[in-house]
C-alpha positions in Angstrom: 34.7 28.0 62.2 31.3 29.5 61.6 29.6 32.2 63.7 27.6 30.8 66.6 23.9 30.4 65.8 22.8 32.4 68.9 23.9 34.9 71.4 24.1 34.3 75.2 21.0 35.5 76.9 18.8 35.1 73.8 15.5 33.3 74.0 15.2 29.9 72.5 13.1 31.2 69.7 16.0 33.3 68.4 18.4 30.4 67.9 19.2 30.1 64.2 18.8 26.7 62.6 19.9 24.0 62.3 21.7 24.2 65.6 23.1 21.7 68.1 21.4 22.1 71.5 22.4 21.0 75.0 19.7 20.9 77.6 22.1 22.0 80.4 19.9 20.8 83.2 19.6 17.3 81.8 23.2 17.3 80.9 24.3 18.2 84.4 22.0 15.5 85.9 23.6 13.0 83.6 27.1 14.0 84.7 26.0 13.7 88.4 24.3 10.4 87.8 27.4 8.8 86.3 29.7 10.2 89.0 27.5 8.7 91.7 27.3 5.4 89.9 31.0 4.9 89.5 31.7 6.0 93.1 29.2 3.4 94.3 30.8 0.7 92.0 34.3 1.6 93.3 35.9 2.0 89.9 37.5 4.8 87.9 35.8 6.8 85.2 37.7 7.8 82.1 34.9 9.2 79.8 35.1 9.0 76.1 35.7 12.4 74.5 34.8 11.1 71.0 31.2 11.8 72.1 31.6 15.5 72.8 35.0 16.6 71.3 35.2 19.4 73.9 37.8 20.2 76.5 35.1 22.3 78.2 32.9 19.3 78.7 35.9 17.2 79.7 36.7 19.6 82.5 33.2 19.3 83.8 33.6 15.5 83.9 37.0 15.7 85.6 35.6 18.1 88.1 33.1 15.4 89.1 35.8 12.8 89.6 36.8 11.5 86.2 40.6 10.6 86.2 41.1 11.8 82.7 39.7 11.3 79.2 39.9 8.7 76.4 39.6 9.5 72.7 40.0 7.7 69.4 42.4 9.9 67.5 45.7 11.6 68.1 44.2 14.9 66.9 41.5 14.6 69.6 44.2 14.0 72.2 46.1 17.0 71.0 43.1 19.3 71.4 42.2 17.8 74.8 45.7 18.4 76.1 45.8 21.9 74.7 42.5 22.5 76.5 44.0 21.5 79.9 43.4 17.7 80.1 46.5 16.2 81.6 45.7 12.5 81.3 44.6 11.0 78.0 44.2 7.5 76.7 44.0 7.0 72.9 41.8 3.9 73.2 42.6 2.9 69.7 45.5 1.6 67.6 47.7 4.4 66.1 49.4 3.6 62.8 51.7 5.8 60.7 55.0 7.4 61.5 53.6 10.9 61.5 50.8 10.1 63.9 53.3 8.2 66.2 55.6 11.2 66.2 52.8 13.5 67.2 51.6 11.1 69.9 55.2 10.7 71.3 55.6 14.5 71.2 52.4 15.0 73.1 53.6 12.6 75.8 56.2 15.3 76.8 53.3 17.5 77.9 50.7 15.1 79.4 50.3 11.5 80.6 49.5 9.7 77.4 48.5 6.1 77.0 47.6 4.1 73.8 46.4 0.7 72.7 48.3 -1.9 70.7 47.4 -5.2 69.1 50.5 -6.0 67.0 54.3 -6.3 67.5 55.0 -3.9 64.6 53.0 -1.2 66.3 54.9 -1.7 69.6 58.3 -1.4 67.8 57.3 1.7 65.9 55.8 3.3 69.0 59.0 2.6 71.0 61.1 4.2 68.3 58.9 7.3 68.2 59.0 7.7 72.0 62.8 7.3 72.0 63.2 10.0 69.3 60.8 12.3 71.3 62.4 11.6 74.6 59.1 10.7 76.1 57.4 7.8 78.0 54.1 6.2 76.8 51.9 3.8 78.7 50.6 0.9 76.6 47.4 -1.1 77.0 47.3 -4.4 75.1 43.9 -4.6 73.4 42.1 -7.9 73.4 39.0 -8.8 71.3 36.4 -9.7 73.8 33.5 -10.0 71.3 33.3 -6.9 69.2 35.2 -8.5 66.3 37.2 -5.3 65.6 40.6 -4.6 66.9 42.5 -6.6 69.5 44.5 -9.8 69.8 42.8 -13.1 70.8 42.5 -13.3 74.6 45.1 -15.4 76.3 48.8 -15.9 75.5 49.0 -13.4 72.6 48.5 -10.6 75.1 51.5 -11.8 77.1 53.7 -11.8 74.0 52.9 -8.1 73.4 53.3 -7.3 77.1 56.8 -8.7 77.1 57.7 -6.6 74.0 56.3 -3.5 75.6 58.1 -4.1 78.9 61.4 -4.6 77.0 61.3 -1.0 75.8 62.9 1.7 78.0 60.4 4.2 76.5 57.2 2.3 77.0 55.5 0.9 80.1 52.9 -1.9 80.2 49.7 -0.5 81.8 47.2 -3.4 81.4 44.4 -4.4 79.0 41.9 -2.7 76.8 38.8 -5.0 76.8 35.9 -3.1 75.2 32.9 -4.8 73.8 31.5 -2.0 71.6 28.6 -3.9 70.0 27.2 -4.9 73.4 26.2 -1.3 74.1 23.2 -1.5 71.7 21.9 -5.0 72.4 18.3 -4.2 73.2 17.5 -6.6 76.1 19.2 -6.7 79.5 19.6 -10.5 79.0 21.5 -10.0 75.7 23.8 -7.4 77.3 24.5 -9.5 80.3 25.4 -12.5 78.2 27.7 -10.4 76.0 29.6 -8.9 79.0 29.7 -12.3 80.7 31.6 -13.6 77.7 33.9 -10.6 77.7 34.5 -11.0 81.4 35.5 -14.7 80.9 37.9 -13.7 78.1 39.4 -10.9 80.1 39.8 -13.0 83.3 41.6 -15.7 81.3 44.0 -13.2 79.8 44.7 -11.7 83.3 45.5 -15.2 84.6 48.0 -15.8 81.8 49.6 -12.4 82.3 49.8 -13.0 86.1 51.5 -16.3 85.4 54.0 -14.5 83.3 54.7 -12.0 86.0 52.6 -9.0 84.7 50.3 -6.9 86.8 47.6 -4.8 85.2 47.2 -1.3 86.6 44.3 -0.8 84.2 41.6 -3.1 82.8 39.7 -0.6 80.7 36.5 -0.8 78.6 32.7 -0.5 79.1 30.3 1.9 77.5 27.0 3.6 78.3 24.9 0.6 77.6 26.8 -1.8 79.8 29.0 0.1 82.3 27.2 -1.2 85.4 27.9 -4.8 84.3 31.6 -4.2 83.8 31.8 -2.0 86.9 30.2 -4.7 89.1 32.2 -7.5 87.6 35.3 -7.3 89.8 37.4 -7.3 86.6 37.2 -4.0 84.9 38.5 -1.0 87.0 38.3 1.8 84.5 35.1 2.6 82.6 35.1 4.5 79.3 31.4 5.4 78.8 30.8 8.5 76.6 27.3 8.8 75.3 25.7 9.0 78.8 26.1 12.8 78.8 23.8 13.2 75.8 22.0 9.9 74.9 20.3 9.6 71.6 17.4 8.0 69.8 19.2 4.7 69.3 20.1 4.3 73.0 16.5 5.0 73.9 15.7 1.7 72.2 17.6 -0.3 74.9 15.3 -1.8 77.4 16.1 -0.9 81.0 17.8 -3.4 83.2 16.6 -5.0 86.4 14.0 -3.3 88.6 14.6 0.1 86.9 11.7 1.2 84.8 13.7 3.7 82.8 17.3 4.2 81.8 19.3 6.3 84.3 20.3 9.0 81.8 18.2 11.6 79.9 18.2 13.0 76.4 20.3 16.1 76.7 21.4 16.6 73.0 19.1 17.9 70.3 19.1 19.5 66.9 16.6 22.2 66.2 15.4 22.8 62.7 13.0 25.1 60.8 10.2 24.2 58.4 11.3 25.7 55.1 8.5 24.3 52.8 5.3 22.5 53.0 5.4 21.2 49.5 2.0 19.8 48.3 0.7 19.8 51.8 1.5 16.2 52.5 4.7 16.8 54.4 7.0 19.5 55.8 10.5 20.1 54.6 13.0 21.1 57.3 16.5 22.5 57.0 18.2 19.5 58.6 19.4 16.7 56.3 22.5 14.6 56.1 24.8 17.5 56.9 22.9 18.3 60.1 22.2 14.8 61.4 24.0 11.5 61.3 21.6 8.8 60.2 23.9 5.7 60.6 21.9 4.5 63.6 18.5 5.5 62.3 16.7 8.7 61.7 16.0 11.3 64.4 12.9 11.4 66.5 10.8 14.6 66.8 10.7 15.5 70.5 7.1 15.6 71.7 5.6 14.7 68.3 5.5 11.0 67.8 2.9 11.6 65.1 5.6 13.2 62.8 8.0 10.9 61.0 11.4 12.1 59.7 12.6 10.4 56.5 14.1 10.9 53.0 16.9 13.2 54.1 19.1 14.8 51.4 22.2 17.0 52.0 20.3 20.0 53.4 16.7 18.8 53.7 14.7 16.4 55.7 11.0 15.5 55.4 8.4 15.2 58.1 5.3 13.3 57.1 1.9 14.5 58.1 0.2 11.1 57.5 -1.0 10.7 61.1 -0.2 14.2 62.4 -2.5 15.7 65.0 -1.6 19.1 63.7 0.3 20.2 60.7 3.4 22.4 60.5 3.7 25.8 58.8 6.7 27.6 57.2 8.8 29.0 60.0 7.8 26.5 62.6 10.7 25.0 64.6 11.0 21.3 65.5 13.3 19.7 68.0 15.0 16.5 66.9 16.6 13.7 69.0 19.6 12.5 66.9 19.8 8.8 66.1 23.5 8.8 66.9 25.0 11.5 69.1 28.8 11.1 68.3 28.8 11.7 64.6 26.1 14.3 64.8 28.2 16.4 67.1 31.1 16.2 64.6 28.9 18.1 62.1 28.7 21.3 64.2 31.1 24.1 65.2 29.1 25.1 68.3 27.1 23.7 71.1 24.3 26.0 72.2 23.7 25.4 75.9 20.1 26.1 76.9 18.9 26.5 80.5 15.2 25.7 81.3 15.0 23.8 78.0 11.5 23.0 76.7 9.9 25.6 78.9 8.7 29.2 78.1 11.7 30.5 80.1 14.3 28.7 77.9 17.4 30.9 77.3 20.8 30.5 75.8 23.3 30.3 78.7 26.5 28.9 77.0 28.2 28.7 73.6 30.9 26.1 73.5 33.0 25.3 70.5 33.1 21.7 69.3 36.9 22.1 69.4 37.8 18.6 68.0 35.4 18.7 65.2 37.0 17.1 62.2 39.9 15.8 64.2 40.2 12.5 62.4 43.9 11.9 62.1 
């Protein structure tokens, strides 16, 4: 792990770059907004830790009513449990004997759940739990439109539920019904249609399970872009939104729903960078390229400078065009970038720099939090 890029108490201007910044005021408002929303909806919140990879942030979510965390990898679950989280769902399929042994061992120390979509996985998971002397809750994942993991909705879920229930070391907990691609459909109408389809598929699966004698403690899914739809559906009872704490440039492209004129969450995650060259005077080169920003969902946006366009990143460099700039940048100037995709950008850093009174003359470093599960991909 590298040294942190700042010291607590330092002014914003003294943060070394590139650095991953949390606007603590906006971040806390986002936490409170989601806590109030799920309370009003009457559902449970199990935030997705793949967004932040931090037991410290997880604790702040749990303190506001979250029942636990979900994550995508066994390694993330291990770090969350080591950091004090006692209830973790690996909202993903886990394949490979070594991973299954680690997961089963972790279940001796915390309440662990996992998703399955194949009989072979159930068999191997049961054997791993038996060897570890642990109990693991299992959610059967159904494909409700994402076209990724999950069995077809309906009878296939019942077949897996029976297999899970037959094991003394596993318990059937319910369904995982997550429509990931719906989160970034741009219009409210598109998102409503996608979740309506997911709701129909989930409701049919619940009917088949009930006819077979199975009750679902958990019907989990939902993300930042659609959580209100799932939460109000009367079907989902556990929401797995993650990006709401930070938001990113891609989520900002979603049009607000209903009478709201703006999305309920604010940008709270930024990367600051420094101008290191002005080349021939037609652009500025900053010290933030592919290794400082994930560009899979588009390039970052320069905060407060819509006249500057980020493009042509390489490993350690990014270009800001001056084409229509109202004022040019000089060597040593700092810029603040809104990442295109928050989750993989976070995974590029060792440290969060928490800033209070962000974007004001009084901005100071208040917190330094390790990105504890950075690189936890197994």
